[in-house]
N, C-alpha and C positions, 0 to 999 in steps of 0.2 A: 594182893600178894601175901602168901603165907610167911610165917616166921622163918621156915627153912629156906624158902625162896629168897627172902631178904638177906639172910646170912650168906647164901651163895652169891647173890648179886653184889653185895658190898665186898665180899672176898675177892671177886673178880675185878671189880672196878676201883677198889681202894687198896686193899692189902697186897694183891699181886703186883700192881704198878709200883707200890712203895718198895717192895722187896727187889724189884727189878732196878729201880733207881738207886737203891743202896748198893747193889752189886756193881752197877755201872760206875757209880761214884767211887767205890773202892778201887775198881780196876783203873779208872782214870788217875786216881791219886798215886797208885803204885807205878803207873807208866811215867808220871811226871817225876817221881823220885828216881826212877831207873835211867831216864834220859834228861840230863840237866838242860834247862830251858834258857839260861842266861838272864833270867828275870831280876836277879839281884842287882844288876847294873841300873835298871829302871828305878828300883827302890833307893839306891844310893843317889841317883840324880835328883829324885824328888826330895830326899832328905837334905841334900846340899842346897836346894832352892827354898827351903822353908823360911817364912818370915812371920812376924806376930799376927798380921791380919789374916793370913791363910791358916795359921794355927788355930785362931779363934773360930774362923768359918768352918773348918773341918771338924772341930770339936762339936759344933752344933750339928753338922751333917752326920757325923757318926752317931750322935745321940738319938737321931730320928728312928734308929732301929735297936737301941739298947733293949735288952731282954725285959726289964720291968715295964718299960713303956709299951712294948709290943703286946705283952700279956694283958696289961691294963686296957689298952686301946681295943684289943680284940674283944675283951669282955664287954666293954662299953658299947661297941658297935653291934655285937651280937644282941644285946638288950634292945638297942635302938631299932634294929631290923625286926626283932620280934614284936615290938610295940607298933611299929609302922605297918608291917605287912600282915599282922595278926596270924602268923604262922611261923614255923621254925625253919623252913627250908633255907632261906637266905642266911640265917644265923649259923646253921649247921655247915653250910658251904664254906663260910668264912673261917670257922673254927677248924674245919677239916683241912683247908688250904694252909693255914698257918701252922697247925700242929703236925701235919704230915711232913713238911719240910724240916721241922725241928727234930722229928723222930729219925728221919733219914740222916740228918746232920750228926746227931748224937751217936747213931749207930756206926758211922764211918770215920769221924774225925780222929778218934783216938787210935783206931787200928791203922789208919794211914800214917799218922805221926809225923807230919811235916813240920819242920822248925819254922819259926817266924823269920822275916827278912833280917839280914845282918846289919841293921841300922838302929839308931835310937828309937825306942817305942814311945810315942806320946800318950798312949793309954796303958793302963795296967793290962798285962797279958793274961787272958783267961787260961784255965788249965787245959782247954781243948787245943788241938793243933791248928796249924795255919790253913790246912785244906779240908773242906771248902770253907768259904766265908759264911758263917751263920748269920752275921749281921745283914749281909746282902740278900741271902735267900729269904730271910724273914721279912725284909723290906718289900721285896717283890710280892711275896705271898699276901702280906697285909694290905699294902697300898693298892696293888693291882686287883686284889680280891674285892676290896671295897668298890673300886671303879667298875668292876664287872657287874656288881649288884646295882649300883647307881645308874649305869648306862642302860640297863634294861628298863628303866622307868622314864627315859626320855626318848624323843624321836628325832630332834633336830641335830644336824651335824655339829653346829656350834656348841650345843650343850655337851655333846660327847667329847669334843675337843677340850672343852673346859674341864671335864671330869678326868680325862686321861692324861692331860699334860702334867699336872702335879703328880699323878699316880706313877708316871714313867720317870719324871724328874727326881722324885724322892729316892728310889733305889739307885739311880745313877749317881746322885749326890753322896749317898752312903758308900757306894763302891769307890768313888774317887777319894773320899775322906779316909777310908780304911787303907787305901794304897798310900796316900800322902803321909798318914800318921805312922807308917811303918808296921802296920799290924798284919798285912797280907801281901802276898805276891799277886801279880796280874792274873794268873790262872786261877787263883783262889777266888777272886771276886767274879771272874767270868763264869766259873762253875756255879757260884752262888746265884748268879742271875739265871742261869739255865735251870738249876734245881728249883728255885722259887717259881719260875714260869711253868715248869712241868707240873708242880703241885697244884697251881691254880687251874691249869687245864684239866688235870685229873679230877679235882673236886667239882669243877663245872660239869664235866661229862657225867660223873657219877650222881650228882645231887641236883644241880639246877636243870640240866638238860633232860633229866629222867622224866619230867612231866610231859615233855614234848614227844618222847619216843614211846612212852607207855601206851599200850592199847586200851580200848574201852574195858571197863570192868565187866565181870561176869553178869551182874545184874543189869548193866546198861545194854549189853548185847542181847540179853533175854528180852528186855523191853522193846528193843528194836525189832527183834524177830516177831514178838507178839503184835506189834503195830503193823507189820507188813505181812502177817500170816494170812 
């Protein structure tokens, strides 16, 4: 595939979906602001039920997707995949999944401008707005992205369950932790789950699946024709 074809391919499979996700995320955020959802009551109920044990547990749960950790873990796993597979495909897939959700999040959170829940916040509030949850979308992109790569290397159902159970549990733990700690409304974390999943699917389709859909190279087709001529 030529350089021009590569640019066109990635524009269609990565850039265009990201722009669409950003537009849809912005639209969803504006709709939530326009029609009150009553989610503040859930935030108040969770805040009223706080206790030291859950405060500690959710502090750990929220930290699973803190930005410095996700950046460092993504870099480490990209290096591991490069050394393991002796190619860049899996590493690029993971980086694309994680950074695409981050770019969509950063492009939309400020313009949506949703306030944090009206309860005591157990974490420092970042300068971004409440919608969507970047912690949750990053958790889905990283943990599920790693699971996608690992599950392609195993055949047994038991092994895939062992891979995917923590990969699904981690984002759900992050989502609950962010709710409990008063950092997000329910729709914030739900949209974070959807955004992260969409970015994993997009990166899989554009990068990992490409080897399965790409046709034989020109030289390979020529060799086949020569062998059967």
